[in-house]
C-alpha positions in Angstrom: -0.1 0.0 0.2 2.9 2.1 0.8 3.9 2.3 -2.9 0.4 3.4 -4.1 0.4 6.1 -1.6 3.8 7.5 -3.0 2.4 7.4 -6.6 1.0 10.8 -8.1 -2.6 11.0 -7.2 -3.1 11.5 -10.9 -2.2 8.1 -11.6 -4.8 6.3 -9.7 -8.4 6.2 -9.9 -11.0 7.6 -7.5 -12.2 4.4 -6.5 -8.5 3.4 -5.4 -7.7 6.7 -3.7 -10.8 6.5 -1.5 -10.1 2.8 -0.8 -6.4 3.8 0.3 -7.8 6.9 2.4 -10.3 5.0 4.0 -7.8 2.3 5.3 -5.4 5.0 6.3 -8.1 6.7 8.3 -9.4 3.4 9.8 -5.7 2.7 11.0 -5.6 6.1 12.6 -8.7 5.3 14.4 -7.6 1.8 15.6 -4.3 3.3 16.8 -5.9 6.1 18.9 -8.5 3.4 20.4 -5.5 1.3 21.7 -3.9 4.2 23.1 -6.9 5.7 24.7 -7.2 8.7 22.7 -10.7 9.4 21.5 -10.3 9.2 17.6 -12.5 12.7 16.9 -9.4 14.4 18.2 -7.3 12.6 15.6 -9.9 12.8 12.6 -12.2 15.5 13.5 -10.0 18.3 12.5 -9.5 16.9 9.1 -13.2 16.1 8.2 -14.3 19.8 9.0 -11.2 21.0 6.8 -12.3 18.4 4.0 -16.0 19.4 4.2 -15.1 23.0 3.5 -13.0 21.8 0.6 -15.6 19.7 -1.0 -18.1 22.5 -0.4 -16.2 24.9 -2.4 -15.4 22.3 -5.4 -17.4 22.6 -8.6 -17.1 18.6 -8.7 -20.1 17.2 -10.6 -20.6 14.2 -8.2 -20.4 16.4 -5.1 -24.4 16.1 -3.6 -26.1 17.9 -0.8 -26.5 15.3 2.2 -30.2 14.3 3.0 -30.8 11.7 5.4 -34.5 10.0 4.9 -35.3 13.0 2.4 -34.6 15.6 5.1 -31.3 17.9 4.5 -28.6 17.8 6.6 -26.7 21.0 7.5 -23.3 20.7 9.2 -23.2 22.9 12.2 -20.2 23.3 14.3 -22.4 24.9 17.0 -24.8 21.8 17.3 -24.4 20.3 21.1 -26.2 17.2 20.8 -25.9 14.2 18.6 -28.6 15.2 16.3 -30.3 18.2 16.5 -33.5 19.8 14.5 -34.4 23.6 14.0 -36.6 25.6 16.3 -40.1 26.0 15.0 -40.9 29.3 13.7 -44.2 30.9 12.3 -43.0 30.3 8.5 -45.6 28.1 7.0 -42.7 26.9 4.6 -40.3 25.9 7.3 -39.0 22.4 6.9 -37.2 19.9 9.4 -33.4 19.7 8.8 -30.8 17.6 10.7 -28.2 19.9 12.5 -25.0 17.7 13.3 -21.4 18.0 13.4 -19.2 16.9 10.8 -18.1 14.2 13.0 -21.8 13.0 13.4 -22.4 13.0 9.9 -19.1 11.0 9.3 -20.4 8.5 12.0 -24.0 8.0 10.4 -23.2 8.0 6.4 -21.3 4.3 6.3 -23.8 2.6 8.7 -27.2 5.0 7.6 -29.5 2.0 7.4 -28.7 1.5 11.1 -29.8 5.0 12.0 -32.7 5.4 9.1 -35.7 4.3 11.8 -34.8 6.7 14.4 -33.9 9.7 11.9 -37.5 8.8 10.2 -39.2 9.1 13.7 -37.2 12.4 14.3 -38.3 13.8 11.3 -42.0 13.1 11.8 -42.1 13.8 15.3 -40.6 17.4 14.1 -43.3 17.7 11.6 -45.9 17.0 14.2 -44.7 19.3 16.5 -44.0 21.8 13.8 -48.1 21.3 13.0 -49.0 21.6 16.6 -47.0 25.1 16.7 -48.7 26.5 13.8 -52.2 25.4 15.4 -51.1 27.4 18.5 -50.0 30.4 16.4 -53.1 30.6 14.5 -55.3 30.4 17.8 -53.2 33.1 19.5 -53.6 35.5 16.7 -57.6 34.6 16.5 -57.9 35.4 20.1 -55.6 38.2 20.1 -57.8 39.9 17.2 -61.0 38.8 18.8 -63.1 41.8 19.7 -64.0 42.1 23.3 -67.5 42.0 24.3 -69.1 44.6 26.6 -70.0 42.4 28.9 -66.8 40.8 29.3 -65.5 44.3 30.4 -68.2 45.0 32.8 -67.1 41.6 34.6 -63.5 42.7 34.9 -64.0 45.6 36.7 
């Protein structure tokens, strides 16, 4: 494998380069685990760097990441493993997964394992959004409802 790495990247095809890179990353993760280092501290800094480069590329095979039809937004400020946006009063608002690059990298290769939970999260978010919109509509209706004269007499 060392001989292939020394070759010019142009001499190997994308699949070969990807396989070599994956083996190197796995080797780095294995070594980190053996000596008690969190693998994310080894691989993580390179993931965000790669994501920035990938987003800037004009390569035709770069795609927007989607899980279960829901867009994935890489957010370095995400605290939880998977976060969803806060509901707002925009009717067009849709769910999205807010994740760190490390979480995206963790889920992507073993996606089928996470699919049921992600689908449930997206469905729950949509149900909560519908409830939020009903509450907003009720609140607006209550705010614009004219006050009856009998109601003002009772308040005094």
